[in-house]
N, C-alpha and C positions, 0 to 999 in steps of 0.2 A: 291837129297834132297827131303824128303817127307813132305808134308804139309797137314794139316787138316783144312778145311774151313767149319764152321758151318753157314749155312744160316738160319736165323730165320725170319719168316714172322711176320708182326705186329699184335698186338692184334686187336680185333674187333672195328670197328668205324662205324659211320652212313654211310659213303661212301661204306664200304664193305657190310653192311647190305642191302643197296639199289642197289647194283651192279652198282655203279656210277664210271665213269672214274675219277681218282684221282683229287680232287679239294683242296688238302692240308688240308683235314678234320682231326681234332684231334681225339684221342681215345674217346669213350664214357665212362661213369662211369663203365660199366660192363667190358669193355676191360682193363681199367686201373686197376681195382681190380684183374682181372685174371693175368695180367702181374706181378703185385706186388706179387701175391701168387706163381708165378713160379720162382721168383728170386733165390731161394735156390737150384735149380736143375742144374744150369749151371756149367760146369767144369771150372777150371782156364784156362785163355787164355793169349796168348802173344800179341795179337793185336785185336783191335775192329774197325770196320767200320760201319757207319750208313748212310743209304740212306737219302737224304735231306728232305723228307716229314715230316710233323708234327707227323703223327702216328708212323713213324719209330723212330724218335727222342724220342717221349714219351714212346714208348715200351722199347727202350734201357735204358732210365732213370729208368723206373719202374722195369726193370730186374736187376738194379744195375750196368749197364754198363756205361761207360763214353760216354754220348750222344754228347759230344763235340769232339769225336774222328774224325779220318780222314773220309772224305766223301766217302761213298760207292757208288756203281753204282745206278744211278737214275732209277726210273720206266720208263715204256714206255711213250714216248711223244705222247699223243693222239690228239694233234693238236686242231682243233675246237671242238672236242667231249669232251674235258676236262670239267668236272663238270656235264655232262649229264649222265643220267642213260642209261643202255643198251636198256631198253624199249623205251625211248625217241628217241634214235638214230634209233632204228628199225622202229619207226613210221615215222620219218622225212626222213630218208635216207636208206630205206630197201635194195636197190641194192648195195649201197656203203658198208653197213655193211656185207652183204653176200659176197661181193668181198673180203673184209678184212679178214673175217673168213676163206675163202677158199684158198686165195693166200698169202703165207708168204712174198712175195715181195711187196704186195699192201699196200699203205698208203693213202687211199682216204680222210682221215681226215686232211691231210696236215702235219702230224707229222711223226712218225717213223714206219717203217714196223716191223713185227715180225722177219724177217730175220736180219734186221739191229740191233734190240735189242739183238738177240742171238749172233751176231757177236761182238757187243760192250761188252756184259757181258763175252764172252769167252776171249776177249783180256784182260779185267780186271782180270779175273781168272788166266790166264797165267802169267800176270805181278805179281800178288799177289804170286803165287807159286814160282816165280823166286826170290822174295825178302824176303819171310817170311817162316821160318821153325816153326814147332810146331803147336799148335791149335790157329786158329783165328776165330773170330765171325763177321758176318756181319748181321745187322738187315736190311732187304731189302723187297721191295714190292713183292707180290706174283708172278708177272710176271718176276721179276728178278730171283726168285728161279726156275721158270719154264724154263727160258732161260738157266740158268746154268745147270740144269738137262739134258735138251736136248743136249747141247754141251758136257757135261761130258760123256753121253752115246753114243755119235755119232749118235743120232737119227735124222731123218728128222725134219724140222721145223713144219711139219704138226702135229707132236706129241705134240707140245706146248699146244694145246687146249685140250689134253687128260690127262693132269697132273693137278690134284686138289691140291691146296695148302691151307689147312685150316688156319685160324688165329692162331697165337702163336704156330706154329709147327717148328721143326728143320729138316733140310735136311743137312746131312754132306757129304762132298766130301773129300776123302783122296787120296793122290797120288802126282802127279807132273804135270807140264804143259804137255798137250797132252795125258795124261793117268790118268783117275780118276776112283775111285770106288765110288758108291753112296749108302748112307743109307738114306732112305726117311721118311719124315713125322712123326717123333715121337713127341708126345704131350709134351709140356713143363710144363703144370700144369693141373688143373682139366678140365674136358670136357668143351668145348666152348658152349656158348649160341649163337645160330644162328637164 
């Protein structure tokens, strides 16, 4: 049974602009405008999931998707770094940040490691493929899109940091549990303001 899972990254928000570990920041006016403008480009879908953050729920709603749909995979649990910018963490905990970026099993922030995120997203993806045929959409944090791409390609977790996921782009996985093809990063609407 073949599934198509379209992973859509949320539109721009202050947290994304500031390279801030998610603090449940809503979309900014620009992000909301761009998401609304992109609503007409989505194909029809059989199922929608939305990650639990405000920016994912608001992006889904602006795209005309049911933001009250089933909960999709949550973003990375950044532990005590939640709400901090990457620059702030680099200033306060440079060794811990370097360790986290270099070692996929590391979680010096007390949250989730990159490997754990990749494993969690892969389990979700396999469960989804087993349950749903046709095209599904999940509006998910950029790190979820990275994790799904890493697992779909069978790449090492070190590739996680080498995948850019711009705001309001789609990555489509087609196939079935254990074997996926990847179509990456197509823009849903007009060029993003970064």
